[in-house]
N, C-alpha and C positions, 0 to 999 in steps of 0.2 A: 265205799265201793260204788261205782256208778251203776245205774240200772242197765239191764239187757235191753238194747234197742231192737224192738221187734215189729214186723209188719204182718198183718193178717191178710192172707190170700184167699179170697172167696168170702163175700160178705152176705152170707145167707143166714138161715135160722140158727145153726150151731154157733156161728161166729157172733151173732147178735145176742143170743141167749146165754152163751157160756164164755167164749174167749174174750170178747170186748169188755164185758163187765168185770171179769177176773183181772184182766190187765189193768183196768182203770183203778182198781182198789189195791193193787199190789205194788209196793214201792220198789220191788226188785225188777220191774219191767217198765219200759216207756214205749208207748205206741208211737211209731214214727211214720207209718204209711199204711195204706190199704190197697188191695188189688181186687177189682171186680169189673166185669163187663157191663153190669146193670145197676150197681148200687154204689153208694159213697159213704164214707165215714167223715163226719164233721171234725174239723180241727187238725187234720193231717193231710198231706198230699195223697191223692188218689191216682192210681194207674190202671190202664186197661188190661195189662198182662204182666207176667212175672219178669219178662225180659226188660220191659220199660222200668219196672221197679229196680231191678239189679243194676241197671245203667244209671238210673236217676237219683238213687239215694246212697250216698257214700258212707253215711254214718248208720249202718245197718248191721246188727249182729246175728239176727235170727229171723226165720219166717215160720208162721203157723199156717200150715196148708189145710184150710177148711173147705176143700173141694171134693167132689166125688172121686172114688178110686181110679177111674179111667185116666184122667189127666194128671193125677197126683205124682205118678212115677217120674214123668218127664220134668215136672216142676221141681221135684225134690232133687233130681240130678243137676238141674241148672243151678239151684241154690247151693248145693254142695260144691259144684265146680267153681262157684264164686266165693267159696270159703265161709258160707253161712251155716249156722246151726239150723236144724230142721225139726219142727214138731209136726208129726203126722197124726191126723185125726184117724179114728178107727173106721174101718180096718186099715192097717198101715199100708196095705198094698192090695191090688186086685188078685194077685197070685203070689205064691211063696217064692217063685223065681224072681219076680219083680223086687220083692223084699230082699232076697239074697243079693241082687244087683246093687241095691241101695246100701246094704251093709258093707259090701266090698268097696264101694266108692267112699263111704264115710271112713272105713278103716284105712284106706289109702291116704286119707287126709288127716289121720289121727295125730301125726306129728305136730299139727297146728291146733290140736285140741278141738276139732270140729266134732259136734255131737249130733247123732241121729236119735231123736226121741220119739217114743210111741205113746200115744194116749189111749188108754183102754177104759171103757166105762164100767162102773159098778163092780170092778174087781174080776170080771169074767173075761177069760182069754178064749178066743175061738180055738178049737182043737187044731185047726189047720196051721195056725201060727204058733202053737205051743212050743214046738221044737225050735223054731227060729228064735223065739223069745228066750228060751233057755240058753241057746248059743250066745245071744247078745249079753245076757246077764253074766255068763262065765268068761266073757272076753275082757282081758285087761286093757286092750287098746281102745275099746269102743264103749263108752258109758251109755247107759240107757236109763231114761227117767220114765217111770210108769206112774200115771195119775189116774185116779178114779173118783 
């Protein structure tokens, strides 16, 4: 089975400390690009924004959104609209309604097996997102991968 071709969007501390090292040692993933306004990742194409990434990399399966919650919602929608799997850094949205919107978009794309994934640290779920997480876990159309 070929690895999941993933791009890291946002090359800050969490990406450099957690995502990039994990991708580098995991044979199930292949880093194919990075997106940042101010930084770059050696060895892969780098893009200034998610739209340039989605237009510029045809062999892309997933994006890891390592950006603050504010811009994350719009970026996740763009990626889902382009048929990409989405990994959301915690918290997965700025509001529960934003997360509901992403869930609906991912569910609408479920026939193509698009996955909306949420990463939660140290096994603790914020109370605000607890109900949303339970709905995701009980949905047969929308897989969710929780990591800690």
